[in-house]
N, C-alpha and C positions, 0 to 999 in steps of 0.2 A: 620187371621189375614194382613198377610204378602199378601195372594193372591188378599184381598180385595181391599189393597191397591196398591197393581200393579196392579189390572183391575182400579181404579180409577186415578192413573196417567197416563195410557195411554191412558181412556177416554180423561183426559185433553191434550197431545199432539195427540191426534188425531180432538180434535177441534180448536186447536190453528194451526194446520199447514190446516185442512183445509179453516180455515175463512182469513190465510195470502195470503194461494196460490190466492184464489179466486178475493181477494181484489186487490191483487198487478196485477193480470194474465190483470183483468176488468179494468184495468188503462193504460197497454200496448198497444199499437199503431197496430192495423193489427190483435189482434186476436176478431176473430167472435163471437166464443163460448167458453168464459173462464170457464164455470162449465167445462171444461174437465181437468182444472188443478184440482183443487181438488180431481176430482172421480180418478185422476193417484195417487194423494199424498196418497189419503184414503188404494186403493187397494196397494200399494209397502210398507208404516207403517208397522215398527212391535217393537215393548219391545226393540231389542236386534236390533244396529248397523250394524253385520254382517249380517243379516238375511234381513234388508233395505236394503243395498248395492245387495246383489244379487238379490231381486224381483226388483230394482231399473233396473237392469242391463238388468234383463230378459224381464220386460215390454216395456223397448227402444228399443232391438233388437227385437222384434214381433211389437211393431207399425211402424220401420220403413220399416221391411219387408212387413207388409202389407199394408203402406201406398203408398208402391211403387206396389204393386200387385195391390193394390186401384184404383191406380192412372190408371194403362192401361186397368183394366176391365173398370174401369168410362168413358173410351175415347169410348171404344168399342162396352159400354152397350146397351143402345137402347131400354131399355126392354126385354131381353134377362137370363131367367133363364139357360140356359146354361151358358153362362160367367159368370153370379156369382157363380152357383155354381163349375166352372173350376177355377175360384180364388179362392175359400174357398180350395180346394183339392190341389191345389199347393201349398197355404201358411202355410196350417197344415203339407203339406209333406215334405216343409222345415225346419219348426222348426225342426220335428223332425228329417231330416236328418243330419242338425247341431247340435243333441241332444241338445234341448232348449224345452224338453216339455212344462216347464211351458208358455213357450211361441206362442205355438200353437194357445188356445185358444186367446190370445191377437190381434196374426198375424189376427185371421179369424174376432174378433172384426172390427177392422182397416179397414178391407175389407166390411167386410157390412155395415158402416156407409157413409166410401165413394165412394162406390159402389149406393148401391140403396139408398139412401139418398139423397132430390132433394138437391142441392145448385145452388144460382147464379153465383157462382165462377167458372174458369175453371177449370177441374180435377189434376192438376198438383198444383196446386195454393190451391186446397182443402187438399188434402195429405200434402202439404209443411207447410200449418198452424196447419191440422190437429197434426203431427209431433211434432212439436215447443211446441203447449197447453201441449197435454202431456209429453214432456220433461222436460216442467216449473217444472209442475206439482211433475215429478219425483224428479230432483232436488231441491224441495222444500223439500220433505221430508226427501232427505240423509242431508242437511244442515240443520235441526230440529234435527238431529241423531247424527250427529258430533257436533253440541252444546250445546244438552244434556248430551251426553256424557263426553264433554269437561267441565263441570259444575259442574256433579255428581264426575268426578274424584279428580278437587282439590278442593270438598268439601270435601269427604273421607282421602282426604291427609291432609287437614288442619285438620281436625277433630282428625286423627290419633297423628298430632303433640302436638295437645290440652292435649290427653291420655297419649303420652310420656311425655310433662313437668310437666303434674301432678303427675306423678312414680316418675319422679327423683328430686323433690319437695319436696315430702311426706315420710319422713322415713321408713325403712321397721318394719314389727313386732317384728323381731328379736329385731333391736336398739332401739323401743319404751321400750319394756320389760326391754332392760338393761339400758336405762333410768329411767325407773321406779323404779327397785334394786337399783339407785344409788342414788336417791332420798329418797327412803326410808330408807338407810341405814345410809346415812345421818341426818336426822331427828332423830334418834337413837341414833346417837353420842351424836350429841347437846345434848336431853332428859336424855345421860345419863351422860353428863359433871354436867348438871345442878344440879345434884340428889348426885356429888361428893363435899366432904366438902371442904371449900377452907385452 
């Protein structure tokens, strides 16, 4: 039951983050392809805040490096597969050199999208917009994780306070038994007094 509830809450979180990141990114001026925001948010979102933060950092590093390399490759692309292959090799190599293996794939994706996908804008603008769109999605996922953790912590703290208050107000088992014995003794004394002759 606990696992099913965790999966259900994670599904709600993914839906909320995806909808909010896309709806807000679509209204930001200058973002031509706002669907990159929910894609990035869904990739980095985990049930745990620490895991989300780590994935978001890796994704941001990979996108930043890939955007820069893709910018250079796109400027000298002209349909050359050798340029594209060299860009992928450099992107993945740099990611592994700085020990960001998880960012290597994201870096390669950024190079691919910026280099070989046709765009009307100049390469440097495409690279910058892509980085902003992805970073916005990552920021949305991190903001949701922080907010959800804060709400859950506050709820658990309030629940603990309520339980502690109930425990302090309610008499202990030994005290209740003692009170019962006292009441029973008082009743017996009263009954015995009634039977005594005046």
